[in-house]
N, C-alpha and C positions, 0 to 999 in steps of 0.2 A: 303559901307553902314554903318551908325551908328547903334549901338546896339539898341538904343531906337526906331529906325524906324521899327524894326521887330515886327510885331503883329500877333496874331492869329485871323483867320476869323471864325472858328467854331471848333467843336470837332468831329472827325470821326476816327474810328478804321483803322489801317493800313491794317488789313485783308480785309476790305471793298474795299480799294484801289486795292488790289490784285484781288478780284472778279470782279470789274469793268474793270480793265486792261485786265484780261483774256477774258472777253466778247468782248471788243473792238478788241483785238488781233484776236480772233476767226473770227470776221467779215472781218478782213484784210488778214488773212493767212490761207488757207484751210489745210495746213500741221499741224497746231497746234491741238493737242488732249489733253484731260484732264483725269487724273486718280485720284481717291481718295480711301482712306482706311477707309470707313465708316464715314467720317467727311465732307461730301459735304457742308452742310449748315454752319458748323463752320468755314470753309474756304471761304464761300461765293461763292462757285463754282456752285450753283444751277442755276445761271443766264446763265452760259455757257451751262449747261446740258439741260436746257429747250429749248434753241435756236439751239443747235447742239447735239441732243441725240445720233446720230450715231457716234459722235467723242468723246464720254464721256464713261468712264469705271469705274463702281463701283466695286472695288476689294474686299471690305469687310475688316474685321480685319485681314489682311494678308500683312503687309507692305513689308516684304522681297519679297514676290511674286510680289507686285506692282513694285518694283525696277527692277526685272528681266523682267517683261512685258514691262516696259518703255524702257529698254535697247534694247529689241527686236523691239519695234516700231521705235526707233531711227535708228536701223540698216536698217529698211525698208523705211527710208526717212521721217518719221514723226518727229514732234517736240513735244515730250511729256512733259507735265507739271504735276508733281506728287504733291498731296496735302494731308498733314496730319500735326499733331502737330510736333513742332521742335524736341521734344524728340524722337518721333517715326520715324521722317524723317532722323535721324542721328544715335543716340546711338543704337537703336534697329536694324538697318539695315546697320551698318557700313561695314560689310564684303561684302554685295551685292553691295554697292556703290563703294567700293574699287575695287572689282574684276570685276564686270560687267559693271560699268559706267566709273570710273576714269581711270582705267588701260588701257582701250581701247578707251578712250577719246570720249565716246558716247555723242551725242547731247541731253542730258536730263537736264531739268530744275527742280531741287529739291526745291519745294516751301513749306516753313515751317512756320506755324502760332503758336501762343500761346507760343512764346519764352520768357525766362526769368521769373523773379518773378512776373511780371505784369499779368501772367496767373491767379494769385490770389488764389482762394479758392481750386483749384484742388490739390495744395500742391506739395511737393518736388518730388514725383514720376513723375510729369508731367512738372515741371519747370526746364527744362534743362538749365544749365549755362556753359556748356562745348562745345556746338555745333560749335561755331565759330572756336575754336581751333582744333576740330576734322576735320572740312572741310578745314581749312587753310593748314593742313599738307599734304593733298592729292595733288600730282603733277597735275598741269593743271586745278585745280578747281578754278573757280571764286567765290568769297564770297561777297555778297551784303547785307547790313543791312540799309534800308531806314528809314527816320525819321518821315514821316507823310503820310497821305492818298494820297496826290497828288504825292509825290515822289515814293510811292510804286506802284501806278498805272502806272506812267511813266517807272519805272524800269521793271515792269512785261512785258510791251510792248517791251522795248528796248532789253531785253535779248534774244528774239527770233532771233535777227540779229547776235548774237554771236554764232559761231559754237563751241560747246564743252560744258562740264558740268558746271552748275551754281548752287550755293546754294543761294537762296533768302529767307531771314529771316524777319519775321514781327510779329505783336502782336495782342493781343485780345482786350484791352480796348480802349474806345474812347479817342482820344489824340488830342492836339491842331494841327490845320492845318495852316501852315505858309509859305509854299513854293508855287511858282506860279502854277496855274492850267494848264497852257500851256507849262510847262517846257520841255526841251529836255534832257533826261537822257543820260549821257555819262559814260560808265563803266570806272572805274579807274581814274576819274577826280574829285578831291575834290572840294567842294563848299565853297568859301570864303564868310562868312556871315557878318562879322564885322571886321574892321581894329583896331589894337591896338599895343601898343609899350612895354607893361610891361610883358605880359605873353601870350603864345599861348595855347588856349584850343581846343583840338581835341576831338570831340564827334561823336558818332554813334547811330543810332536808336532812341529810346524814349528819351535818355539822351541829345540829341541835344537841345530840348526845355528846359530842366532843366538847361543846361549850359547858354542858352540865358537869362533865368530869373536871374541866378546868376550873369552874366556879367552886367546886368542892375543895379543890386544892388551894384556891385563893382564900376561901373562907377560913381555912386552917391557918393562913398567914394574916388574918385580920382584915381582909379586903371583902367588902360586902357587894356582891354582884346581883343586879336585877337581870334575870334571864327570861327572855320572851321569844316564843316560837312564832315566827312569821311564816306560816304555811301558805298564805295567800300573798303573793308578791304584787298582783294587780287584780282587783283594787286593793290598795295599801290601806291598812288600818292606821290612818294618820293620828287619830285621837289617842290610841294606845301608845304610839311612839312618842308623841309630844308630851303626854302625861308623864311618862317614864323619864324622858330626857330633862324635863323641867325640874325634876327632883335630883337627878344625878349629875347633870352637866358634863357627862363624858360618855362616849359611844364607841362600841366595837361591833362591827357587823361581820358575820361569818357565813360563807356559802361555798359550795363545791362548784364554782363557776369562775369565769374571768372576773376580775375586779371591775372591768368596764362593762356597763350595761345591765348588771344584775341587781340584786337586792340592795347592795351597798350604794350604788348610784341612785336608786329610787329614794333611799333614806337621806342621802346627801342632798339631793334636790329639795326634798321637803324641809330639811333643817336650814338650808341656805336661804330659803324664803321665809321660814317661820321662827327658827330658833338656832342661830349659828352656834355650833358646839364643837369642841375638839373631837375628832373621829378617826378611827383606824380601821382598815380593811383586813380581813383574813380571807384571801381568795387567790386565785391563780394570777400571777403578774405577767400578763401579755406573753403567754407561752402555750404551745401545744403540749399534749401529754406524751406518754411513751408506754411501751409494754412493761408490765411488772405486777407485783402483788398489790392489791388495793391499799393495804395499810402502809406499805413502803412508799407508794406513790403519793398518798396523802401527806406524808412527812416530807417527801422531796419537794413537793410543789407548794409548801407553806400552808397546809390545811390541817395540821396536827394539833394536839393539845398544847405542845410547847409554843406553837405560833399564836394561839389564843392567849396564853400566859404573857408572851412578849407584847402583844397588842394592848392588853390591859395595862401592863406596866408603862408602856409608852404613852398611852392616852392619859393616864393618871399623872405622869410627869408633866405633860403639856397642860393639863388642867390646873396644876399648881402655879 
């Protein structure tokens, strides 16, 4: 596909995709149960709760307890989907996830909304930017960060078929919807959005759309960008990454996360071992966030279109 052929059909929050995916999944699979820590409507889980009240548990502001209950439900053969903000889904309960879920490879789906600085006005105490790194380091944990409403809905349904712990990350704001409504989500398989020969842009989550917009502007300047959506950060689609980089020999990675520990580090590690290549990060540089409008925060913390444009220019200069 050509970059200019990618268009947005509407704006919808990825958390809404999770809520609708969970409802549809509940109708398909009676083993699926939902749990939340006092944030049912924020995660759009009220649709599931209304239709399946006997399969939904409101735990209250007790996230650690929620993870322990989820582990117990999984031991009993259920497929629990836990729901709270990304900060409380990871940082607050890391010990419980490590000990009760990851260590014993429990079939728990840790679903985390309001990730990154696009949470906005709630500020640094809620805007976790380290969660992908925390989850990546846990043995056996699958880490997924979809890019829009449709992909989040598809991922929510698909992870029920994977036996083992999954971290599913999504966001708060309305965001462009540009992937197919009827897509089949495949864990660990990158999505090739646009072909190019000059630079490979690997993006995840909200920044996939940002990179599409940047690639369109670069195309008008004569720069050919290969844009790939890395929705699954672990397991990483190494074959897709290496195939692209072997052609372009220049890499930009974009994510709404700290530069340390996220997708950029995963790709840098792969390339250091298999195909050393000039590479540039678009990510938060060792900083906490702050209160503000999502778009303003993305620009302030180096996650805007201008930052992708700068990164491409920089890596192409180094490539020369």
